[in-house]
C-alpha positions as CSV (number, residue, x, y, z in Angstrom):
1,M,-26.4,-36.3,-10.2
2,L,-24.1,-39.1,-8.0
3,R,-23.1,-39.7,-11.6
4,A,-21.5,-36.3,-12.1
5,L,-20.1,-36.1,-8.5
6,M,-17.9,-39.1,-9.9
7,Y,-16.6,-36.9,-11.6
8,I,-16.2,-33.4,-10.7
9,L,-14.2,-34.7,-7.1
10,P,-11.5,-36.1,-8.8
11,I,-11.0,-33.2,-11.2
12,A,-11.7,-30.8,-7.7
13,L,-9.3,-32.3,-6.2
14,T,-6.5,-33.0,-8.5
15,I,-7.0,-28.7,-9.1
16,Y,-6.2,-28.2,-5.3
17,A,-3.3,-30.4,-5.4
18,F,-1.8,-29.1,-8.8
19,I,-2.4,-25.7,-7.3
20,D,-1.3,-26.4,-3.7
21,C,2.0,-28.2,-5.3
22,L,2.5,-25.2,-7.5
23,N,2.3,-22.6,-4.6
24,T,4.3,-24.9,-2.0
25,P,8.2,-24.1,-2.5
26,E,10.4,-25.9,-3.4
27,D,12.4,-26.8,-0.5
28,E,9.4,-27.6,1.2
29,A,8.9,-30.9,-1.4
30,K,9.2,-33.9,0.0
31,H,11.1,-36.9,-1.6
32,L,10.5,-35.5,-5.1
33,P,11.7,-32.5,-7.6
34,K,8.0,-30.3,-8.0
35,V,8.3,-30.8,-11.7
36,A,7.8,-34.1,-11.1
37,W,5.3,-34.0,-8.5
38,V,3.4,-31.8,-10.8
39,F,3.9,-34.6,-13.8
40,I,2.7,-37.1,-11.1
41,I,-0.4,-35.1,-10.1
42,L,-1.8,-34.4,-13.6
43,L,-0.7,-37.8,-15.2
44,F,-1.7,-39.6,-12.2
45,W,-5.9,-38.3,-12.4
46,I,-7.1,-40.0,-8.6
47,V,-3.6,-41.4,-7.2
48,G,-1.5,-38.8,-7.7
49,P,-3.2,-35.7,-6.0
50,I,-3.7,-38.2,-2.8
51,V,0.1,-39.3,-2.6
52,W,0.1,-35.3,-3.1
53,L,-1.8,-34.4,-0.2
54,A,-0.3,-37.7,1.8
55,A,3.4,-36.7,1.2
56,G,4.5,-34.7,-1.0
57,K,5.1,-31.6,1.5
58,T,5.9,-30.9,5.1
59,R,3.0,-29.9,6.1
60,H,3.6,-27.1,9.6
61,A,4.1,-23.7,9.9
62,P,6.6,-22.2,7.6
63,A,9.4,-20.7,9.3
64,K,9.7,-16.5,8.2
65,G,6.5,-15.8,7.3
66,R,6.0,-17.7,3.8
67,T,2.2,-17.6,4.1
68,P,0.7,-14.5,4.5
69,S,-0.4,-14.7,7.4
70,E,2.5,-16.1,8.7
71,W,4.5,-12.8,7.7
72,H,1.6,-10.4,9.4
73,R,2.0,-12.6,12.7
74,N,5.9,-11.9,12.3
75,H,5.8,-9.1,11.2
76,R,2.9,-6.2,12.9
77,T,4.3,-2.9,14.3
78,E,3.7,-1.7,17.2
79,W,1.3,1.3,16.3
80,V,-2.0,-0.2,14.3
81,A,-3.2,3.3,13.7
82,P,-1.2,6.8,13.1
83,D,-3.5,8.3,15.7
84,D,-1.6,5.8,17.8
85,N,2.1,6.4,16.5
86,P,4.1,9.5,18.1
87,E,6.4,10.1,15.1
88,F,3.4,10.8,12.8
89,L,1.6,12.9,15.3
90,K,5.8,15.0,15.3
91,S,5.9,15.0,12.1
92,L,2.0,16.6,11.4
93,R,2.8,19.1,14.1
94,E,6.5,20.1,13.0
95,E,4.4,20.5,9.0
96,N,1.5,22.4,10.4
97,K,4.1,24.9,11.9
98,K,6.0,25.4,8.4
99,D,2.4,25.8,7.0
100,E,1.8,28.3,9.5
101,S,4.8,30.2,8.7
102,V,4.4,30.4,5.3
103,L,0.8,31.4,5.2
104,K,2.2,34.4,8.0
105,D,4.8,35.3,5.4
106,W,2.9,35.2,2.5
107,E,0.5,37.4,4.8
108,A,2.9,40.2,5.8
109,D,3.9,40.1,1.9
110,L,0.2,40.8,1.0
111,R,-0.2,43.5,3.9
112,R,3.1,45.2,2.5
113,R,2.0,45.3,-1.5
114,E,-1.1,46.3,-0.1
115,E,0.3,49.7,2.0
116,E,2.6,49.9,-1.2
117,L,-0.5,49.8,-3.7
118,K,-2.2,52.5,-0.9
119,R,0.8,54.9,-1.1
120,R,1.1,55.3,-4.8
121,E,-2.6,55.6,-5.3
122,Q,-2.7,57.9,-2.8
123,D,0.9,59.8,-4.5
124,D,-1.2,60.0,-8.1
125,S,-3.9,61.4,-6.6
126,N,-1.8,63.9,-4.7
127,N,0.3,64.5,-7.8
128,K,-2.6,64.9,-10.5
129,G,-3.8,68.0,-8.1
130,D,-0.7,69.7,-8.4
131,D,-0.8,68.9,-12.2
132,E,-4.0,71.0,-12.7
133,P,-3.0,74.8,-13.6
134,K,-5.2,77.2,-10.6
135,Q,-7.3,80.1,-12.2
136,S,-7.2,82.9,-10.5
C-alpha cells in the first residue's frame, strides 16, 4: 500500500496543479506565461506542481467575480424568490386581468351565438308549421 501511495500522491498532485493552472486566468499567473507553467508542471513531475502551487499563481480573492461563488456574492439580487418580488407579482396581476377580460369576451360571444342558434331553431320550427297545408 505504501508503495502505491508513492506513485499515486505525485500523480494526484500533478493532476491537481495542471487543472489549477489551466483554470487560472492568464493575468494571475506569476513570473511566467501559463504555457510555460503547464510545461513545467508536466515535465518536472514532483517539483513542477509544488513550484506552481507555491509561486506560480496569485493567491487572493479574484477581482470582478471570476469564480462562481465570488460572482454570486457580487451579483445577488434583492429578491430571493419570485413571491417576494413586487414587479413579478404585478406582472401576474396584469396577466390575470388580461385573461379575465379575454374569458369574459369569449363567454359573451358564446352566449350571443347560443341565442342566435335558439332564434334560428324557433324560426325554423315556426316556418315548418306555416309551410304545412291546412286541411279543412
